[in-house]
C-alpha positions in Angstrom: 70.9 97.5 -39.1 69.4 96.2 -42.3 72.8 95.0 -43.5 73.2 92.9 -40.4 69.7 91.5 -40.8 70.5 90.6 -44.4 73.8 88.9 -43.4 72.0 86.9 -40.7 69.3 85.8 -43.1 71.8 84.8 -45.7 73.8 82.8 -43.1 70.6 81.1 -42.0 69.6 80.2 -45.6 73.1 78.8 -46.3 73.0 76.8 -43.1 69.6 75.3 -44.0 70.8 74.5 -47.4 73.8 72.7 -46.0 71.7 70.7 -43.6 69.2 69.7 -46.2 72.0 68.4 -48.4 73.6 66.5 -45.6 70.2 64.9 -44.8 70.0 63.5 -48.3 73.2 61.4 -48.1 71.6 58.4 -46.4 68.7 56.5 -48.0 65.6 56.2 -45.9 63.3 53.1 -45.8 60.9 54.7 -48.3 63.7 55.3 -50.8 65.0 51.8 -50.3 61.5 50.4 -50.8 61.1 52.6 -54.0 64.3 51.3 -55.4 63.3 47.7 -54.7 60.0 48.3 -56.5 61.9 49.8 -59.4 64.2 46.8 -59.6 61.4 44.4 -59.4 59.5 46.2 -62.2 62.6 46.2 -64.4 63.2 42.5 -63.8 59.5 41.7 -64.6 59.8 43.7 -67.8 62.9 42.0 -68.8 61.3 38.6 -68.1 58.3 39.5 -70.2 60.4 40.6 -73.1 62.4 37.4 -72.9 59.2 35.3 -72.8 57.8 37.3 -75.8 61.0 36.7 -77.8 61.0 33.0 -76.9 57.3 32.8 -78.0 58.0 34.6 -81.2 60.9 32.2 -82.0 58.8 29.2 -81.2 56.0 30.5 -83.5 58.4 31.1 -86.3 59.8 27.7 -85.9 56.4 26.1 -85.9 55.5 28.1 -89.0 58.6 26.9 -90.8 57.8 23.3 -89.9 54.3 23.6 -91.1 55.5 25.1 -94.4 58.0 22.3 -94.8 55.3 19.7 -94.1 53.1 21.3 -96.7 55.9 21.3 -99.2 56.5 17.6 -98.6 52.8 16.7 -99.2 52.7 18.6 -102.5 
């Protein structure tokens, strides 16, 4: 009797595991929204990094021009 009960419980657990894996195949609206937020965050981060690099380049160029102007006035 106990062997039958163990077999039935094992079969139920395997069935539940299979169902839970099958349910994960399609993305739900919450997962889609989460992915959209992740993508927007990544894009914003990339834009900020590009803006920072551009600002750094501009500041270095301005510094070089000031240095050149100071050398010309010497």
